ZAMARGU-4260 file (C-alpha; in steps of 0.2 Angstrom, whole numbers, plus 5000, padded with zeros to 4 digits):
<rodrens>
0) 5073/4741/5050 | 5061/4754/5057 | 5057/4758/5039 | 5052/4740/5035 | 5042/4738/5051
5) 5032/4754/5046 | 5029/4747/5029 | 5023/4731/5036 | 5011/4740/5048 | 5005/4750/5033
10) 5001/4735/5023 | 4992/4727/5038 | 4983/4744/5040 | 4977/4744/5022 | 4970/4727/5023
15) 4960/4731/5039 | 4955/4749/5034 | 4939/4744/5025 | 4932/4735/5040 | 4938/4744/5055
20) 4944/4762/5057 | 4962/4765/5064 | 4962/4765/5083 | 4946/4755/5084 | 4956/4740/5089
25) 4965/4741/5106 | 4984/4745/5103 | 4982/4749/5084 | 4985/4767/5087 | 5004/4764/5090
30) 5005/4754/5073 | 4996/4766/5062 | 5005/4774/5047 | 5013/4791/5049 | 5003/4803/5038
35) 5012/4818/5029 | 5002/4832/5022 | 5011/4841/5007 | 5003/4858/5002 | 5009/4866/4986
40) 5011/4884/4982 | 5000/4894/4970 | 4996/4911/4977 | 4977/4914/4980 | 4974/4896/4973
45) 4983/4890/4989 | 4967/4896/4999 | 4960/4879/4993 | 4971/4871/5006 | 4959/4877/5019
50) 4945/4868/5011 | 4956/4852/5010 | 4960/4854/5029 | 4941/4856/5033 | 4937/4840/5024
55) 4951/4830/5031 | 4945/4835/5048 | 4927/4830/5044 | 4934/4813/5038 | 4945/4811/5054
60) 4961/4810/5044 | 4976/4813/5056 | 4991/4824/5050 | 5007/4819/5058 | 5019/4830/5048
65) 5017/4845/5037 | 5028/4851/5022 | 5023/4866/5012 | 5028/4879/4999 | 5023/4897/4997
70) 5004/4899/5002 | 5005/4880/5006 | 5018/4884/5019 | 5007/4898/5026 | 4992/4887/5028
75) 5002/4872/5034 | 5012/4882/5046 | 4995/4888/5054 | 4990/4870/5055 | 5006/4864/5062
80) 5006/4877/5076 | 4989/4870/5082 | 4976/4880/5074 | 4961/4869/5069 | 4954/4870/5051
85) 4939/4879/5057 | 4950/4892/5065 | 4961/4895/5050 | 4945/4897/5039 | 4938/4909/5051
90) 4954/4919/5052 | 4956/4920/5033 | 4937/4925/5031 | 4941/4941/5041 | 4954/4947/5029
95) 4951/4962/5018 | 4959/4955/5002 | 4956/4971/4993 | 4968/4980/5004 | 4979/4967/5012
100) 4993/4969/4998 | 4993/4987/4997 | 5011/4995/4996 | 5007/5008/5008 | 4998/5008/5025
105) 4981/5015/5027 | 4983/5033/5021 | 4974/5040/5036 | 4989/5033/5047 | 5003/5041/5036
110) 5011/5057/5043 | 5005/5073/5036 | 5022/5077/5028 | 5021/5060/5018 | 5003/5064/5013
115) 5008/5080/5005 | 5019/5072/4993 | 5004/5063/4985 | 4998/5080/4979 | 5014/5084/4970
120) 5017/5067/4961 | 5008/5051/4962 | 5016/5038/4973 | 5014/5024/4961 | 5031/5024/4955
125) 5045/5027/4967 | 5064/5025/4962 | 5079/5028/4973 | 5097/5032/4972 | 5110/5022/4982
130) 5129/5020/4980 | 5128/5031/4964 | 5115/5020/4956 | 5097/5022/4952 | 5087/5007/4960
135) 5070/5000/4958 | 5059/4993/4971 | 5061/4974/4974 | 5042/4969/4974 | 5027/4976/4965
140) 5015/4973/4980 | 5017/4973/4999 | 5016/4957/5009 | 5015/4968/5025 | 4997/4964/5028
145) 4999/4946/5026 | 5014/4946/5037 | 5004/4954/5051 | 4991/4941/5050 | 5004/4927/5050
150) 5013/4935/5065 | 4997/4937/5075 | 4992/4919/5073 | 5009/4911/5076 | 5012/4920/5092
155) 5007/4905/5103 | 5022/4896/5096 | 5034/4911/5097 | 5045/4902/5109 | 5047/4886/5098
160) 5062/4888/5087 | 5063/4869/5083 | 5049/4865/5071 | 5050/4847/5076 | 5043/4853/5093
165) 5027/4861/5086 | 5011/4852/5089 | 5014/4845/5071 | 5032/4844/5065 | 5033/4856/5050
170) 5045/4861/5036 | 5044/4876/5024 | 5053/4876/5008 | 5061/4892/5001 | 5074/4896/4987
175) 5092/4903/4990 | 5091/4917/4978 | 5110/4918/4976 | 5113/4900/4973 | 5097/4893/4967
180) 5097/4879/4980 | 5083/4873/4989 | 5082/4878/5007 | 5071/4868/5020 | 5067/4878/5035
185) 5066/4867/5050 | 5069/4880/5064 | 5070/4898/5069 | 5055/4910/5069 | 5040/4902/5062
190) 5032/4917/5055 | 5048/4922/5046 | 5049/4904/5039 | 5032/4905/5032 | 5035/4922/5024
195) 5051/4917/5017 | 5043/4903/5007 | 5031/4915/4999 | 5043/4928/4992 | 5038/4927/4974
200) 5052/4936/4964 | 5046/4953/4957 | 5030/4952/4967 | 5035/4951/4986 | 5052/4957/4991
205) 5064/4943/4996 | 5069/4942/5015 | 5085/4937/5023 | 5086/4923/5035 | 5102/4917/5043
210) 5112/4927/5030 | 5103/4920/5015 | 5092/4930/5004 | 5077/4918/5002 | 5063/4918/4988
215) 5048/4908/4984 | 5051/4889/4986 | 5040/4886/4971 | 5055/4889/4960 | 5063/4873/4966
220) 5050/4862/4975 | 5032/4867/4973 | 5026/4850/4980 | 5039/4845/4993 | 5034/4827/4994
225) 5052/4822/4997 | 5053/4834/5012 | 5038/4826/5020 | 5046/4808/5018 | 5062/4814/5026
230) 5051/4820/5041 | 5045/4801/5043 | 5029/4801/5033 | 5024/4783/5028 | 5009/4790/5018
235) 5008/4806/5009 | 4993/4817/5005 | 4999/4829/4992 | 4988/4844/4987 | 4993/4852/4971
240) 4985/4869/4967 | 4998/4876/4956 | 4994/4887/4941 | 4993/4877/4925 | 5002/4884/4910
245) 4993/4897/4900 | 4987/4897/4882 | 4995/4905/4867 | 4984/4921/4869 | 4994/4926/4884
250) 5011/4926/4876 | 5009/4942/4867 | 5017/4953/4881 | 5032/4953/4891 | 5022/4951/4907
255) 5013/4936/4899 | 5030/4928/4894 | 5038/4931/4910 | 5023/4923/4920 | 5023/4908/4908
260) 5042/4906/4910 | 5040/4905/4929 | 5025/4893/4927 | 5035/4881/4916 | 5050/4880/4928
265) 5038/4877/4943 | 5028/4864/4933 | 5044/4855/4929 | 5048/4852/4947 | 5030/4848/4951
270) 5030/4834/4939 | 5046/4827/4946 | 5039/4827/4963 | 5022/4819/4958 | 5032/4805/4949
275) 5038/4800/4967 | 5021/4796/4973 | 5018/4778/4978 | 5002/4768/4977 | 4998/4771/4995
280) 4999/4790/4993 | 4984/4801/4989 | 4985/4816/4977 | 4972/4829/4978 | 4970/4842/4964
285) 4956/4854/4966 | 4947/4859/4950 | 4950/4878/4951 | 4946/4881/4933 | 4952/4898/4927
290) 4954/4905/4945 | 4971/4913/4946 | 4985/4915/4959 | 4979/4933/4961 | 4961/4930/4964
295) 4961/4933/4983 | 4944/4940/4983 | 4937/4923/4978 | 4943/4915/4995 | 4927/4907/4999
300) 4926/4899/4982 | 4943/4892/4984 | 4939/4884/5000 | 4923/4876/4993 | 4933/4869/4979
305) 4946/4862/4990 | 4933/4854/5001 | 4924/4846/4986 | 4940/4839/4979 | 4945/4831/4996
310) 4927/4824/4998 | 4929/4816/4981 | 4945/4807/4987 | 4936/4800/5003 | 4937/4782/4997
315) 4956/4783/4996 | 4957/4792/5012 | 4945/4781/5022 | 4959/4768/5027 | 4968/4782/5036
320) 4953/4788/5047 | 4953/4787/5066 | 4939/4783/5077 | 4929/4799/5083 | 4937/4796/5101
325) 4955/4794/5094 | 4953/4809/5083 | 4946/4820/5097 | 4960/4815/5108 | 4973/4819/5095
330) 4966/4836/5092 | 4966/4840/5111 | 4984/4834/5113 | 4989/4846/5099 | 4982/4862/5106
335) 4994/4874/5113 | 4990/4881/5130 | 4984/4898/5131 | 4998/4909/5137 | 4996/4924/5149
340) 5002/4940/5141 | 5020/4943/5147 | 5027/4959/5154 | 5040/4967/5142 | 5057/4970/5149
345) 5063/4980/5134 | 5058/4986/5117 | 5070/4988/5103 | 5071/4991/5084 | 5083/4981/5074
350) 5088/4979/5056 | 5089/4997/5050 | 5106/5005/5045 | 5099/5021/5037 | 5087/5027/5050
355) 5090/5031/5069 | 5082/5018/5080 | 5084/5029/5096 | 5073/5042/5088 | 5060/5030/5081
360) 5057/5022/5098 | 5046/5037/5102 | 5034/5032/5088 | 5030/5016/5097 | 5016/5013/5109
365) 5023/4997/5116 | 5033/5001/5131 | 5044/4991/5143 | 5036/4987/5160 | 5019/4984/5151
370) 5010/4969/5146 | 5013/4963/5128 | 4999/4967/5117 | 4999/4959/5099 | 4987/4972/5093
375) 4998/4986/5099 | 5014/4978/5092 | 5005/4976/5075 | 5000/4995/5076 | 5019/4999/5080
380) 5024/4990/5064 | 5012/5000/5054 | 5018/5016/5062 | 5035/5012/5057 | 5030/5007/5039
385) 5020/5024/5038 | 5037/5033/5038 | 5040/5027/5021 | 5058/5021/5025 | 5056/5002/5025
390) 5052/4988/5013 | 5047/4977/5028 | 5042/4980/5046 | 5038/4965/5058 | 5040/4961/5076
395) 5045/4946/5087 | 5047/4941/5105 | 5064/4937/5111 | 5070/4930/5127 | 5088/4933/5132
400) 5100/4939/5145 | 5090/4956/5147 | 5073/4947/5149 | 5059/4946/5137 | 5060/4959/5123
405) 5049/4965/5109 | 5060/4967/5094 | 5053/4976/5079 | 5062/4972/5063 | 5064/4987/5051
410) 5071/4983/5034 | 5078/4998/5025 | 5071/5001/5007 | 5086/4995/4996 | 5082/5010/4985
415) 5083/5023/4998 | 5086/5035/5007 | 5086/5046/4991 | 5069/5044/4984 | 5064/5049/4966
420) 5046/5051/4959 | 5042/5056/4941 | 5025/5063/4936 | 5015/5071/4922 | 5002/5084/4919
425) 4994/5084/4902 | 4979/5094/4895 | 4972/5094/4878 | 4955/5097/4870 | 4948/5097/4852
430) 4950/5116/4851 | 4969/5115/4850 | 4972/5121/4868 | 4985/5111/4877 | 4996/5111/4893
435) 5011/5099/4897 | 5022/5098/4912 | 5035/5084/4917 | 5038/5083/4936 | 5052/5076/4946
440) 5054/5075/4965 | 5068/5070/4976 | 5067/5067/4994 | 5082/5064/5005 | 5077/5056/5021
445) 5088/5055/5037 | 5102/5068/5032 | 5106/5068/5051 | 5102/5056/5066 | 5088/5068/5071
450) 5078/5065/5055 | 5083/5080/5044 | 5075/5079/5027 | 5078/5088/5011 | 5064/5089/4998
455) 5066/5095/4980 | 5054/5097/4966 | 5057/5102/4948 | 5044/5104/4934 | 5047/5108/4916
460) 5035/5112/4903 | 5021/5125/4902 | 5024/5130/4920 | 5042/5129/4925 | 5044/5127/4944
465) 5058/5124/4956 | 5055/5120/4974 | 5066/5115/4989 | 5063/5113/5007 | 5074/5108/5022
470) 5064/5100/5036 | 5072/5099/5054 | 5063/5090/5068 | 5067/5098/5085 | 5065/5082/5095
475) 5084/5078/5095 | 5089/5061/5098 | 5078/5058/5114 | 5060/5056/5109 | 5058/5043/5122
480) 5054/5057/5134 | 5038/5060/5124 | 5022/5051/5127 | 5019/5035/5118 | 5017/5037/5099
485) 5021/5056/5100 | 5038/5057/5091 | 5028/5063/5076 | 5022/5077/5086 | 5039/5085/5088
490) 5040/5103/5084 | 5050/5106/5068 | 5058/5120/5059 | 5056/5121/5040 | 5064/5133/5027
495) 5058/5133/5009 | 5061/5141/4992 | 5049/5141/4977 | 5050/5149/4960 | 5037/5147/4946
500) 5035/5155/4929 | 5020/5153/4917 | 5012/5162/4902 | 4994/5166/4907 | 4980/5173/4896
505) 4971/5189/4899 | 4953/5190/4897 | 4940/5204/4896 | 4931/5209/4912 | 4916/5198/4907
510) 4928/5183/4904 | 4922/5180/4887 | 4936/5186/4875 | 4955/5183/4877 | 4963/5200/4875
515) 4982/5197/4879 | 4995/5186/4888 | 5006/5190/4903 | 5022/5181/4909 | 5019/5178/4927
520) 5035/5175/4938 | 5034/5172/4956 | 5046/5168/4969 | 5043/5164/4988 | 5054/5159/5003
525) 5047/5154/5020 | 5054/5150/5037 | 5041/5140/5048 | 5040/5132/5065 | 5027/5119/5066
530) 5020/5104/5074 | 5011/5089/5067 | 4997/5080/5077 | 5001/5062/5074 | 4994/5057/5057
535) 4979/5069/5058 | 4985/5087/5055 | 4999/5099/5054 | 5001/5117/5059 | 5014/5130/5054
540) 5018/5148/5059 | 5031/5158/5051 | 5038/5172/5040 | 5037/5173/5021 | 5043/5184/5008
545) 5036/5184/4990 | 5042/5192/4974 | 5031/5194/4959 | 5035/5200/4942 | 5021/5202/4929
550) 5026/5206/4911 | 5014/5209/4896 | 5019/5198/4881 | 5004/5202/4870 | 4990/5214/4871
555) 4976/5216/4859 | 4967/5232/4855 | 4952/5227/4865 | 4963/5227/4881 | 4960/5242/4892
560) 4970/5239/4908 | 4988/5243/4913 | 5001/5240/4900 | 5018/5242/4910 | 5027/5228/4919
565) 5024/5226/4937 | 5037/5221/4951 | 5034/5220/4969 | 5038/5210/4985 | 5028/5205/5000
570) 5034/5202/5018 | 5022/5194/5029 | 5018/5183/5044 | 5011/5166/5038 | 5000/5153/5047
575) 4995/5137/5039 | 4984/5122/5045 | 4982/5106/5036 | 4970/5092/5041 | 4970/5077/5030
580) 4961/5060/5032 | 4957/5056/5014 | 4959/5037/5010 | 4967/5042/4993 | 4973/5058/4986
585) 4965/5054/4969 | 4947/5048/4968 | 4945/5047/4987 | 4932/5036/4993 | 4931/5041/5011
590) 4937/5054/5023 | 4940/5073/5023 | 4954/5086/5020 | 4954/5104/5025 | 4968/5116/5021
595) 4969/5134/5027 | 4982/5148/5025 | 4983/5166/5030 | 4996/5180/5026 | 4997/5197/5034
600) 5011/5209/5031 | 5017/5223/5019 | 5019/5225/5001 | 5033/5235/4992 | 5037/5240/4974
605) 5025/5245/4960 | 5011/5241/4972 | 5012/5246/4990 | 5001/5244/5005 | 4996/5230/5017
610) 4995/5212/5013 | 4981/5201/5017 | 4978/5184/5010 | 4965/5171/5016 | 4965/5154/5007
615) 4955/5139/5011 | 4948/5123/5003 | 4940/5107/5009 | 4935/5090/5002 | 4924/5077/5009
620) 4920/5060/5002 | 4909/5045/5007 | 4905/5029/4998 | 4890/5018/4997 | 4894/5002/4988
625) 4903/5006/4971 | 4896/5024/4972 | 4905/5039/4979 | 4900/5056/4983 | 4913/5069/4983
630) 4910/5087/4989 | 4924/5101/4987 | 4924/5119/4991 | 4937/5133/4988 | 4938/5151/4994
635) 4953/5163/4991 | 4954/5182/4995 | 4968/5194/4992 | 4969/5212/4996 | 4977/5218/4980
640) 4978/5235/4970 | 4964/5239/4957 | 4977/5242/4943 | 4986/5225/4943 | 4988/5217/4926
645) 4980/5200/4932 | 4970/5194/4947 | 4979/5184/4961 | 4968/5169/4958 | 4959/5161/4944
650) 4946/5147/4939 | 4944/5137/4923 | 4949/5120/4917 | 4943/5102/4921 | 4932/5102/4937
655) 4938/5120/4941 | 4923/5126/4931 | 4923/5113/4917 | 4920/5121/4900 | 4930/5136/4903
660) 4949/5137/4899 | 4962/5137/4913 | 4963/5155/4920 | 4948/5161/4910 | 4939/5168/4926
665) 4952/5178/4936 | 4951/5190/4951 | 4957/5194/4968 | 4943/5184/4976 | 4937/5167/4970
670) 4924/5154/4976 | 4921/5137/4969 | 4909/5123/4974 | 4909/5106/4966 | 4898/5091/4968
675) 4905/5075/4961 | 4899/5057/4959 | 4910/5043/4953 | 4907/5024/4952 | 4922/5012/4954
680) 4922/5000/4939 | 4928/4981/4940 | 4944/4974/4933 | 4956/4988/4933 | 4972/4986/4922
685) 4989/4983/4931 | 4994/5001/4929 | 4980/5008/4939 | 4973/5007/4956 | 4955/5007/4949
690) 4944/5013/4935 | 4930/5025/4938 | 4915/5033/4928 | 4909/5049/4935 | 4901/5066/4933
695) 4903/5083/4942 | 4893/5099/4943 | 4903/5115/4948 | 4898/5133/4952 | 4910/5147/4955
700) 4914/5165/4952 | 4929/5177/4953 | 4928/5196/4958 | 4941/5209/4954 | 4941/5215/4972
705) 4939/5205/4987 | 4927/5217/4995 | 4915/5214/4980 | 4913/5195/4983 | 4896/5190/4987
710) 4884/5175/4988 | 4872/5181/4975 | 4872/5164/4966 | 4863/5171/4951 | 4879/5179/4945
715) 4890/5163/4948 | 4895/5153/4933 | 4892/5134/4931 | 4901/5120/4923 | 4899/5101/4922
720) 4909/5086/4916 | 4905/5067/4912 | 4921/5057/4912 | 4930/5040/4913 | 4945/5041/4925
725) 4959/5030/4931 | 4971/5032/4946 | 4987/5027/4937 | 5005/5026/4943 | 5009/5043/4935
730) 4994/5052/4941 | 4975/5053/4939 | 4969/5052/4921 | 4952/5058/4914 | 4944/5057/4897
735) 4929/5069/4899 | 4915/5078/4890 | 4914/5096/4898 | 4901/5109/4896 | 4898/5127/4903
740) 4882/5137/4899 | 4892/5153/4897 | 4908/5143/4891 | 4912/5129/4879 | 4907/5111/4877
745) 4919/5098/4870 | 4930/5082/4873 | 4946/5083/4883 | 4960/5072/4890 | 4968/5077/4906
750) 4982/5069/4916 | 4986/5076/4933 | 4976/5084/4948 | 4961/5095/4943
</rodrens>
């Protein structure tokens, strides 16, 4: 009966709409049709919904219920919680879309230990071992940045767990990834519901809500018109921004076929939904052209196109318009009151089964007894994410028997805690010189509740290498006694072992002629005590032992040095300081890095005497627009005997004196200075963070004895390069022209760190 009365009122309202706006006649407001807004999914194309909302506001079209899928659920959820279209647009305009979906938090916030792994093997591909199986990550990009935004803007509604009690009743549509069934989220945590609806398989990791693994709702109901009707909508305004089917030219790859398959499945349920529209409903389909679901950088354009499409539908929408006074009153009624920041009774970490929450509490800056601060809570989630152990980190406010609590949800990576990376070093030029290394790393996190880690590295190829380190924090299980955020400042003990072998060329004293080859085998063990300073720096002090064996393989008649094998060992005190604030390990665009190490002790064997080693290098980068200036310097000194087969350090190779062969300039003291410029290019392929065009100028020299080192630049050697580069998932890649006035010129391909 109520349904019939509403339909009758709708018909009467339609007849009168052209003459008088709704609510202009006394008593008419109670009889006006209930308007349901349906917002479809579509990735970045869903940003057009913001323009739709803004146009509806300008036309004074009320929204009484909202149903959304994926990005439509996000925009619709913000509207339902009481944000105005202008506020939603302003919030999205502040988003840095270039970085919001990055897998890793800002590198400057990552602990030094994690940063160092970037210099071993690129972080682009991370596998894992769990339950005896090799596992892959669930998503290709991170939703953490978007989740943080959602959480921040839904906080005023944090206490509302029944979505019918929101300023505008709301529903989000998701897919049960185990059964394939539609899941309509009508209650619970609003931010979690919005996030669950946009869990695109293979792109964003699925999340678990009430025991169900939920994925993107677009798989089952991308335009949930039926959901809005069940909420009581008499008139539906449906906005469809879904991605249209692609042409034949996109079907030549596995990625293109997979994307088309998902689009076909989505389009089928879209057409079924649109077929249920009635004559009184309004369909808005913004003309988004070739803009794709990944074009988040075009946010402003999406908003403009959504606004234009809704203005074009103004004649159909006019019958639903309210008077200015009625619309203003409705908007006022739907505003949630501004809440006073509450005092936290407790702080907890939940969701993790692999890590130790008791130890992690020391990472947090939010503390019981203090006022809740959304910015601090968001920083805490980033701090947890920076450990590298979680696929998702989020927070929520919970009121229970223990009072008001801040609960941080930390979802373990399903492919951890044994992490695997694979990398590659490759060098080849037109002169037949080549080098090849295949690299593997294994990192086992949380061997013990105190956070013990075991790191292993294996390299096979031109420079076989084996490395292993055991890292033990000394903070125990009670880091809460430390100042806020200082758990990463725990003292630690680390023991490591490294063995490396390589065949290295010998050159004449002037560095021009190759006169032999030496097999160089070195082993090293260390025992350090150290302390990190947050994410800024790390200091170590310890003892080290080094074993070196140099064996001549081939010596020409032109060689005049020692000819016997050499074997000696060194025992020394060792100090190391690392400061790293680069935004990227490869092709950094801002920040700086300084590394310094000193050895002092005694040498035994073929060479005896005191040991003194001083090694330091620094990098600084700054960007203006697409252009980056990168400055790098390196100085290394070793107090070695004069009759050794080969120097302790060497220069040569790409950007280490380009135009010279690796190891061509060797000595017991080396110095290198490099000025590099590179420009980021547009439209990188999917396998790379970015493409670059760049150039470098280098100057350096090596001295046989450290006391001969001098700053007479006239004796230094120069090199230069001009290249195209890419920061790929297997490491940096360069195709370069190299030149040295006293060396060679040519074309080379280089994969790995220069």
